[in-house]
VOMI-653722 format. One record per residue (C-alpha): x, y, z; residue in three letters; residue number from 1. Coordinates in steps of 0.5 Angstrom, whole numbers, plus 500, padded with zeros to 3 digits. Layout:
N
+-----+-----+-----+------+-----+
:  xx :  yy :  zz : type : seq :
+-----+-----+-----+------+-----+
:   X :   Y :   Z :  ALA : NUM :
...
+-----+-----+-----+------+-----+
% end
This chain:
422
+-----+-----+-----+------+-----+
:  xx :  yy :  zz : type : seq :
+-----+-----+-----+------+-----+
: 517 : 473 : 439 :  UNK :   1 :
: 522 : 475 : 444 :  UNK :   2 :
: 526 : 479 : 439 :  UNK :   3 :
: 520 : 483 : 437 :  UNK :   4 :
: 519 : 485 : 445 :  UNK :   5 :
: 526 : 487 : 446 :  UNK :   6 :
: 525 : 492 : 439 :  UNK :   7 :
: 520 : 495 : 443 :  UNK :   8 :
: 522 : 501 : 447 :  UNK :   9 :
: 520 : 502 : 454 :  UNK :  10 :
: 515 : 507 : 453 :  UNK :  11 :
: 511 : 503 : 448 :  UNK :  12 :
: 511 : 497 : 452 :  UNK :  13 :
: 509 : 502 : 458 :  UNK :  14 :
: 503 : 505 : 454 :  UNK :  15 :
: 501 : 498 : 452 :  UNK :  16 :
: 501 : 496 : 459 :  UNK :  17 :
: 497 : 502 : 461 :  UNK :  18 :
: 491 : 501 : 457 :  UNK :  19 :
: 491 : 493 : 458 :  UNK :  20 :
: 491 : 495 : 466 :  UNK :  21 :
: 485 : 500 : 464 :  UNK :  22 :
: 481 : 494 : 460 :  UNK :  23 :
: 483 : 489 : 466 :  UNK :  24 :
: 480 : 494 : 471 :  UNK :  25 :
: 473 : 495 : 467 :  UNK :  26 :
: 473 : 488 : 465 :  UNK :  27 :
: 473 : 486 : 473 :  UNK :  28 :
: 467 : 492 : 474 :  UNK :  29 :
: 463 : 488 : 469 :  UNK :  30 :
: 464 : 481 : 471 :  UNK :  31 :
: 464 : 482 : 478 :  UNK :  32 :
: 458 : 478 : 481 :  UNK :  33 :
: 452 : 483 : 484 :  UNK :  34 :
: 453 : 481 : 491 :  UNK :  35 :
: 460 : 483 : 491 :  UNK :  36 :
: 459 : 490 : 488 :  UNK :  37 :
: 456 : 492 : 494 :  UNK :  38 :
: 459 : 498 : 497 :  UNK :  39 :
: 463 : 497 : 503 :  UNK :  40 :
: 464 : 501 : 509 :  UNK :  41 :
: 469 : 507 : 508 :  UNK :  42 :
: 470 : 514 : 510 :  UNK :  43 :
: 469 : 516 : 503 :  UNK :  44 :
: 462 : 519 : 504 :  UNK :  45 :
: 463 : 521 : 511 :  UNK :  46 :
: 470 : 524 : 511 :  UNK :  47 :
: 474 : 525 : 504 :  UNK :  48 :
: 469 : 527 : 499 :  UNK :  49 :
: 466 : 533 : 504 :  UNK :  50 :
: 473 : 535 : 505 :  UNK :  51 :
: 474 : 535 : 498 :  UNK :  52 :
: 468 : 539 : 497 :  UNK :  53 :
: 470 : 544 : 502 :  UNK :  54 :
: 477 : 545 : 499 :  UNK :  55 :
: 474 : 546 : 492 :  UNK :  56 :
: 469 : 551 : 495 :  UNK :  57 :
: 475 : 555 : 498 :  UNK :  58 :
: 473 : 553 : 506 :  UNK :  59 :
: 480 : 550 : 507 :  UNK :  60 :
: 481 : 543 : 510 :  UNK :  61 :
: 474 : 544 : 514 :  UNK :  62 :
: 469 : 538 : 517 :  UNK :  63 :
: 463 : 541 : 521 :  UNK :  64 :
: 466 : 548 : 522 :  UNK :  65 :
: 473 : 545 : 525 :  UNK :  66 :
: 480 : 543 : 522 :  UNK :  67 :
: 480 : 536 : 520 :  UNK :  68 :
: 486 : 532 : 523 :  UNK :  69 :
: 483 : 525 : 523 :  UNK :  70 :
: 486 : 523 : 516 :  UNK :  71 :
: 491 : 527 : 512 :  UNK :  72 :
: 489 : 531 : 506 :  UNK :  73 :
: 492 : 527 : 501 :  UNK :  74 :
: 486 : 523 : 498 :  UNK :  75 :
: 481 : 529 : 499 :  UNK :  76 :
: 486 : 533 : 495 :  UNK :  77 :
: 486 : 528 : 489 :  UNK :  78 :
: 479 : 527 : 490 :  UNK :  79 :
: 478 : 535 : 489 :  UNK :  80 :
: 482 : 535 : 483 :  UNK :  81 :
: 478 : 530 : 479 :  UNK :  82 :
: 471 : 533 : 482 :  UNK :  83 :
: 474 : 540 : 479 :  UNK :  84 :
: 475 : 536 : 473 :  UNK :  85 :
: 468 : 534 : 473 :  UNK :  86 :
: 466 : 541 : 474 :  UNK :  87 :
: 470 : 544 : 468 :  UNK :  88 :
: 468 : 538 : 463 :  UNK :  89 :
: 461 : 537 : 465 :  UNK :  90 :
: 462 : 530 : 466 :  UNK :  91 :
: 458 : 526 : 471 :  UNK :  92 :
: 462 : 526 : 478 :  UNK :  93 :
: 462 : 518 : 478 :  UNK :  94 :
: 465 : 518 : 471 :  UNK :  95 :
: 471 : 523 : 474 :  UNK :  96 :
: 472 : 518 : 480 :  UNK :  97 :
: 472 : 512 : 476 :  UNK :  98 :
: 477 : 515 : 471 :  UNK :  99 :
: 481 : 517 : 478 :  UNK : 100 :
: 481 : 510 : 480 :  UNK : 101 :
: 483 : 507 : 473 :  UNK : 102 :
: 489 : 512 : 472 :  UNK : 103 :
: 492 : 510 : 479 :  UNK : 104 :
: 491 : 503 : 478 :  UNK : 105 :
: 494 : 503 : 471 :  UNK : 106 :
: 499 : 507 : 473 :  UNK : 107 :
: 502 : 502 : 479 :  UNK : 108 :
: 502 : 497 : 473 :  UNK : 109 :
: 506 : 501 : 469 :  UNK : 110 :
: 511 : 502 : 475 :  UNK : 111 :
: 511 : 495 : 476 :  UNK : 112 :
: 513 : 494 : 469 :  UNK : 113 :
: 519 : 499 : 470 :  UNK : 114 :
: 521 : 496 : 477 :  UNK : 115 :
: 521 : 489 : 474 :  UNK : 116 :
: 525 : 491 : 468 :  UNK : 117 :
: 530 : 494 : 472 :  UNK : 118 :
: 531 : 488 : 476 :  UNK : 119 :
: 530 : 483 : 470 :  UNK : 120 :
: 529 : 485 : 463 :  UNK : 121 :
: 523 : 487 : 459 :  UNK : 122 :
: 520 : 480 : 459 :  UNK : 123 :
: 521 : 480 : 467 :  UNK : 124 :
: 518 : 487 : 468 :  UNK : 125 :
: 511 : 484 : 464 :  UNK : 126 :
: 511 : 478 : 468 :  UNK : 127 :
: 511 : 483 : 474 :  UNK : 128 :
: 506 : 487 : 471 :  UNK : 129 :
: 501 : 482 : 469 :  UNK : 130 :
: 501 : 479 : 476 :  UNK : 131 :
: 500 : 485 : 479 :  UNK : 132 :
: 494 : 488 : 474 :  UNK : 133 :
: 490 : 481 : 475 :  UNK : 134 :
: 491 : 480 : 482 :  UNK : 135 :
: 484 : 480 : 485 :  UNK : 136 :
: 485 : 484 : 491 :  UNK : 137 :
: 488 : 490 : 487 :  UNK : 138 :
: 482 : 489 : 483 :  UNK : 139 :
: 478 : 489 : 489 :  UNK : 140 :
: 480 : 496 : 491 :  UNK : 141 :
: 478 : 499 : 485 :  UNK : 142 :
: 471 : 497 : 486 :  UNK : 143 :
: 469 : 504 : 490 :  UNK : 144 :
: 473 : 510 : 491 :  UNK : 145 :
: 479 : 507 : 496 :  UNK : 146 :
: 485 : 511 : 498 :  UNK : 147 :
: 489 : 505 : 496 :  UNK : 148 :
: 490 : 506 : 488 :  UNK : 149 :
: 493 : 513 : 489 :  UNK : 150 :
: 497 : 511 : 495 :  UNK : 151 :
: 500 : 504 : 492 :  UNK : 152 :
: 502 : 508 : 486 :  UNK : 153 :
: 506 : 513 : 490 :  UNK : 154 :
: 509 : 508 : 494 :  UNK : 155 :
: 512 : 504 : 488 :  UNK : 156 :
: 514 : 510 : 484 :  UNK : 157 :
: 518 : 512 : 490 :  UNK : 158 :
: 522 : 505 : 490 :  UNK : 159 :
: 523 : 506 : 482 :  UNK : 160 :
: 526 : 512 : 483 :  UNK : 161 :
: 531 : 509 : 488 :  UNK : 162 :
: 532 : 503 : 484 :  UNK : 163 :
: 534 : 508 : 478 :  UNK : 164 :
: 539 : 511 : 482 :  UNK : 165 :
: 542 : 505 : 485 :  UNK : 166 :
: 542 : 502 : 478 :  UNK : 167 :
: 547 : 508 : 476 :  UNK : 168 :
: 543 : 511 : 471 :  UNK : 169 :
: 540 : 517 : 473 :  UNK : 170 :
: 542 : 523 : 478 :  UNK : 171 :
: 542 : 523 : 486 :  UNK : 172 :
: 537 : 528 : 485 :  UNK : 173 :
: 531 : 523 : 484 :  UNK : 174 :
: 532 : 521 : 491 :  UNK : 175 :
: 529 : 527 : 493 :  UNK : 176 :
: 524 : 526 : 489 :  UNK : 177 :
: 523 : 519 : 492 :  UNK : 178 :
: 523 : 522 : 499 :  UNK : 179 :
: 517 : 527 : 496 :  UNK : 180 :
: 513 : 521 : 493 :  UNK : 181 :
: 513 : 517 : 499 :  UNK : 182 :
: 511 : 524 : 503 :  UNK : 183 :
: 505 : 524 : 498 :  UNK : 184 :
: 503 : 517 : 500 :  UNK : 185 :
: 504 : 519 : 507 :  UNK : 186 :
: 499 : 524 : 506 :  UNK : 187 :
: 494 : 519 : 503 :  UNK : 188 :
: 495 : 514 : 508 :  UNK : 189 :
: 498 : 515 : 515 :  UNK : 190 :
: 500 : 508 : 515 :  UNK : 191 :
: 506 : 510 : 511 :  UNK : 192 :
: 508 : 515 : 517 :  UNK : 193 :
: 515 : 511 : 518 :  UNK : 194 :
: 516 : 509 : 510 :  UNK : 195 :
: 521 : 515 : 509 :  UNK : 196 :
: 526 : 512 : 514 :  UNK : 197 :
: 524 : 505 : 511 :  UNK : 198 :
: 526 : 507 : 504 :  UNK : 199 :
: 532 : 511 : 507 :  UNK : 200 :
: 534 : 504 : 510 :  UNK : 201 :
: 532 : 500 : 503 :  UNK : 202 :
: 537 : 505 : 499 :  UNK : 203 :
: 543 : 504 : 504 :  UNK : 204 :
: 542 : 496 : 503 :  UNK : 205 :
: 542 : 497 : 495 :  UNK : 206 :
: 547 : 502 : 494 :  UNK : 207 :
: 553 : 501 : 491 :  UNK : 208 :
: 556 : 508 : 493 :  UNK : 209 :
: 561 : 509 : 498 :  UNK : 210 :
: 559 : 512 : 505 :  UNK : 211 :
: 559 : 519 : 504 :  UNK : 212 :
: 555 : 519 : 497 :  UNK : 213 :
: 550 : 514 : 501 :  UNK : 214 :
: 549 : 519 : 507 :  UNK : 215 :
: 548 : 524 : 502 :  UNK : 216 :
: 543 : 520 : 499 :  UNK : 217 :
: 539 : 518 : 505 :  UNK : 218 :
: 539 : 526 : 507 :  UNK : 219 :
: 536 : 527 : 500 :  UNK : 220 :
: 530 : 522 : 501 :  UNK : 221 :
: 529 : 524 : 508 :  UNK : 222 :
: 529 : 532 : 507 :  UNK : 223 :
: 524 : 530 : 501 :  UNK : 224 :
: 520 : 526 : 505 :  UNK : 225 :
: 519 : 532 : 511 :  UNK : 226 :
: 518 : 537 : 505 :  UNK : 227 :
: 512 : 534 : 503 :  UNK : 228 :
: 509 : 533 : 509 :  UNK : 229 :
: 511 : 540 : 512 :  UNK : 230 :
: 505 : 544 : 509 :  UNK : 231 :
: 500 : 539 : 513 :  UNK : 232 :
: 504 : 539 : 519 :  UNK : 233 :
: 505 : 547 : 519 :  UNK : 234 :
: 497 : 548 : 517 :  UNK : 235 :
: 495 : 543 : 523 :  UNK : 236 :
: 499 : 547 : 528 :  UNK : 237 :
: 497 : 554 : 526 :  UNK : 238 :
: 489 : 552 : 526 :  UNK : 239 :
: 489 : 547 : 532 :  UNK : 240 :
: 495 : 549 : 536 :  UNK : 241 :
: 498 : 542 : 536 :  UNK : 242 :
: 503 : 538 : 532 :  UNK : 243 :
: 499 : 532 : 530 :  UNK : 244 :
: 504 : 526 : 527 :  UNK : 245 :
: 499 : 526 : 520 :  UNK : 246 :
: 493 : 523 : 523 :  UNK : 247 :
: 489 : 524 : 530 :  UNK : 248 :
: 486 : 517 : 529 :  UNK : 249 :
: 492 : 513 : 531 :  UNK : 250 :
: 489 : 511 : 538 :  UNK : 251 :
: 482 : 509 : 535 :  UNK : 252 :
: 486 : 505 : 530 :  UNK : 253 :
: 490 : 501 : 535 :  UNK : 254 :
: 483 : 500 : 539 :  UNK : 255 :
: 479 : 497 : 534 :  UNK : 256 :
: 485 : 493 : 532 :  UNK : 257 :
: 485 : 489 : 539 :  UNK : 258 :
: 477 : 489 : 540 :  UNK : 259 :
: 475 : 487 : 533 :  UNK : 260 :
: 472 : 481 : 535 :  UNK : 261 :
: 467 : 484 : 539 :  UNK : 262 :
: 466 : 491 : 536 :  UNK : 263 :
: 462 : 490 : 530 :  UNK : 264 :
: 459 : 497 : 529 :  UNK : 265 :
: 453 : 494 : 525 :  UNK : 266 :
: 457 : 492 : 519 :  UNK : 267 :
: 462 : 487 : 521 :  UNK : 268 :
: 460 : 480 : 522 :  UNK : 269 :
: 463 : 477 : 528 :  UNK : 270 :
: 470 : 473 : 528 :  UNK : 271 :
: 470 : 466 : 531 :  UNK : 272 :
: 475 : 466 : 536 :  UNK : 273 :
: 476 : 463 : 543 :  UNK : 274 :
: 472 : 465 : 548 :  UNK : 275 :
: 478 : 467 : 552 :  UNK : 276 :
: 480 : 472 : 547 :  UNK : 277 :
: 473 : 474 : 546 :  UNK : 278 :
: 473 : 476 : 553 :  UNK : 279 :
: 480 : 479 : 553 :  UNK : 280 :
: 477 : 484 : 547 :  UNK : 281 :
: 471 : 486 : 551 :  UNK : 282 :
: 476 : 488 : 557 :  UNK : 283 :
: 480 : 492 : 553 :  UNK : 284 :
: 474 : 495 : 549 :  UNK : 285 :
: 471 : 497 : 556 :  UNK : 286 :
: 477 : 500 : 559 :  UNK : 287 :
: 479 : 504 : 553 :  UNK : 288 :
: 472 : 507 : 552 :  UNK : 289 :
: 475 : 514 : 556 :  UNK : 290 :
: 482 : 514 : 553 :  UNK : 291 :
: 484 : 519 : 548 :  UNK : 292 :
: 492 : 518 : 547 :  UNK : 293 :
: 496 : 513 : 544 :  UNK : 294 :
: 500 : 512 : 550 :  UNK : 295 :
: 494 : 511 : 554 :  UNK : 296 :
: 492 : 505 : 549 :  UNK : 297 :
: 499 : 502 : 550 :  UNK : 298 :
: 499 : 502 : 557 :  UNK : 299 :
: 492 : 498 : 557 :  UNK : 300 :
: 495 : 493 : 552 :  UNK : 301 :
: 501 : 492 : 556 :  UNK : 302 :
: 497 : 491 : 563 :  UNK : 303 :
: 493 : 486 : 559 :  UNK : 304 :
: 499 : 483 : 556 :  UNK : 305 :
: 502 : 482 : 563 :  UNK : 306 :
: 495 : 480 : 566 :  UNK : 307 :
: 492 : 475 : 561 :  UNK : 308 :
: 499 : 473 : 557 :  UNK : 309 :
: 495 : 467 : 554 :  UNK : 310 :
: 489 : 470 : 551 :  UNK : 311 :
: 493 : 476 : 549 :  UNK : 312 :
: 498 : 471 : 545 :  UNK : 313 :
: 492 : 468 : 542 :  UNK : 314 :
: 490 : 475 : 540 :  UNK : 315 :
: 496 : 476 : 537 :  UNK : 316 :
: 497 : 470 : 533 :  UNK : 317 :
: 490 : 471 : 530 :  UNK : 318 :
: 492 : 478 : 528 :  UNK : 319 :
: 498 : 475 : 525 :  UNK : 320 :
: 494 : 471 : 520 :  UNK : 321 :
: 489 : 475 : 519 :  UNK : 322 :
: 493 : 481 : 516 :  UNK : 323 :
: 494 : 476 : 510 :  UNK : 324 :
: 486 : 475 : 508 :  UNK : 325 :
: 482 : 479 : 513 :  UNK : 326 :
: 477 : 483 : 511 :  UNK : 327 :
: 473 : 489 : 515 :  UNK : 328 :
: 466 : 486 : 514 :  UNK : 329 :
: 469 : 479 : 515 :  UNK : 330 :
: 464 : 477 : 510 :  UNK : 331 :
: 469 : 474 : 504 :  UNK : 332 :
: 474 : 471 : 509 :  UNK : 333 :
: 474 : 464 : 507 :  UNK : 334 :
: 474 : 466 : 499 :  UNK : 335 :
: 480 : 471 : 500 :  UNK : 336 :
: 484 : 466 : 504 :  UNK : 337 :
: 483 : 460 : 499 :  UNK : 338 :
: 486 : 465 : 494 :  UNK : 339 :
: 491 : 468 : 498 :  UNK : 340 :
: 494 : 461 : 499 :  UNK : 341 :
: 495 : 460 : 492 :  UNK : 342 :
: 499 : 467 : 491 :  UNK : 343 :
: 503 : 466 : 498 :  UNK : 344 :
: 506 : 459 : 495 :  UNK : 345 :
: 508 : 462 : 489 :  UNK : 346 :
: 511 : 468 : 492 :  UNK : 347 :
: 514 : 463 : 497 :  UNK : 348 :
: 517 : 459 : 492 :  UNK : 349 :
: 519 : 464 : 488 :  UNK : 350 :
: 523 : 468 : 493 :  UNK : 351 :
: 527 : 461 : 495 :  UNK : 352 :
: 529 : 460 : 488 :  UNK : 353 :
: 531 : 468 : 488 :  UNK : 354 :
: 535 : 467 : 494 :  UNK : 355 :
: 539 : 461 : 491 :  UNK : 356 :
: 541 : 465 : 484 :  UNK : 357 :
: 548 : 467 : 485 :  UNK : 358 :
: 548 : 473 : 481 :  UNK : 359 :
: 541 : 476 : 484 :  UNK : 360 :
: 543 : 474 : 491 :  UNK : 361 :
: 539 : 477 : 496 :  UNK : 362 :
: 538 : 484 : 492 :  UNK : 363 :
: 530 : 483 : 492 :  UNK : 364 :
: 530 : 481 : 499 :  UNK : 365 :
: 533 : 488 : 500 :  UNK : 366 :
: 528 : 492 : 497 :  UNK : 367 :
: 522 : 488 : 499 :  UNK : 368 :
: 523 : 485 : 506 :  UNK : 369 :
: 524 : 492 : 510 :  UNK : 370 :
: 517 : 495 : 507 :  UNK : 371 :
: 514 : 488 : 508 :  UNK : 372 :
: 516 : 488 : 515 :  UNK : 373 :
: 514 : 495 : 516 :  UNK : 374 :
: 507 : 494 : 513 :  UNK : 375 :
: 506 : 487 : 517 :  UNK : 376 :
: 508 : 490 : 524 :  UNK : 377 :
: 503 : 496 : 523 :  UNK : 378 :
: 497 : 492 : 520 :  UNK : 379 :
: 498 : 488 : 527 :  UNK : 380 :
: 498 : 494 : 531 :  UNK : 381 :
: 492 : 496 : 528 :  UNK : 382 :
: 486 : 493 : 524 :  UNK : 383 :
: 489 : 486 : 521 :  UNK : 384 :
: 486 : 487 : 514 :  UNK : 385 :
: 489 : 484 : 508 :  UNK : 386 :
: 487 : 491 : 504 :  UNK : 387 :
: 493 : 494 : 509 :  UNK : 388 :
: 498 : 489 : 506 :  UNK : 389 :
: 496 : 489 : 499 :  UNK : 390 :
: 501 : 495 : 497 :  UNK : 391 :
: 507 : 491 : 500 :  UNK : 392 :
: 505 : 485 : 497 :  UNK : 393 :
: 506 : 488 : 490 :  UNK : 394 :
: 513 : 488 : 491 :  UNK : 395 :
: 513 : 480 : 493 :  UNK : 396 :
: 511 : 479 : 485 :  UNK : 397 :
: 518 : 482 : 483 :  UNK : 398 :
: 520 : 475 : 486 :  UNK : 399 :
: 516 : 471 : 481 :  UNK : 400 :
: 520 : 472 : 474 :  UNK : 401 :
: 525 : 467 : 478 :  UNK : 402 :
: 520 : 462 : 478 :  UNK : 403 :
: 518 : 463 : 471 :  UNK : 404 :
: 525 : 462 : 469 :  UNK : 405 :
: 525 : 455 : 472 :  UNK : 406 :
: 519 : 453 : 469 :  UNK : 407 :
: 521 : 455 : 462 :  UNK : 408 :
: 529 : 455 : 462 :  UNK : 409 :
: 530 : 454 : 455 :  UNK : 410 :
: 526 : 460 : 453 :  UNK : 411 :
: 530 : 464 : 457 :  UNK : 412 :
: 525 : 468 : 459 :  UNK : 413 :
: 529 : 472 : 464 :  UNK : 414 :
: 535 : 476 : 462 :  UNK : 415 :
: 541 : 474 : 465 :  UNK : 416 :
: 542 : 478 : 472 :  UNK : 417 :
: 549 : 480 : 471 :  UNK : 418 :
: 547 : 484 : 465 :  UNK : 419 :
: 542 : 488 : 469 :  UNK : 420 :
: 547 : 492 : 473 :  UNK : 421 :
: 544 : 492 : 480 :  UNK : 422 :
+-----+-----+-----+------+-----+
% end
């Protein structure tokens, strides 16, 4: 079986994974119980779709006759492309948007295979890809037009391009494309605002090059990153007369992240928190109503950190944990926590085994930990939701083949690490 697998080209395996991932998502849509199929609150109908229609009509990135800066334009541009495809092919827009979700979701599964193949082997890549395509919270994000599927695709693609270069198989020009790809991810979800720097650090950690080529590679990543977002920043400055770092919604995200126990917005169930934490959240909410800048919001948070250190610390601990299972509606948290415990134990054991591998050493930690820390910090600063951590959880699945190798040592599932040339 293994010999038959190794006779298949990466292209053939990638195609098989692509179509299998599509089938998995479609099957998930079919078997998902009715109550779970309800559309969750999102900005698709109120923001992304109207802006996509505005782009199609040639009016520009305009909402309510004003240049929109709440979110960058990446996801709206993608939606506009698929809605245009729908118009040209006379397809129902719902089918076109479903195709969009399937395409990016399956694409990320293919990239996961290629990442696993570089690090382990073809069989290791298949393990990583199967884990990702069946991960319940990856599938959960496909049940409606969310921005995560395209974001995750470009996020993973960036890392793949970096590893192709560090594996000494391809030109360093791919580093420019890696930076450009993460720039596209930034334009889809502004949480990625610092990922250009994080990926530059990742390249520095895993590169085998001497100092000058490393510096040149870092330059390529950063310049590609800046060129991707420059048109958006320039257009925003031309229309609004100010420079906005990707999104003007930063202060709102931070405010909600520290007031979610009391700011329910008619769709969010109350989170069970200690009384002093609830009172603190209410005080922060009250004092934040009239502010409009991130600086002012952090000043309020700093004030309450000094004034109410114990409740503030409790709130941070709650946020630290909720990043791994919390939902925006707080409806299914008990289910997501149960599922996540299984995956976190699997990932933790796999990471421990991987760290003890004398050949692999800390390579996997170098490519995953910088991004993991970044997403965790950004999610803690903002709203502590699992959906914000799902993109980087994909990288932790790259550890799992080490665990599989321990379970099936005689099968030699994973190719010897010293043959992977990493």
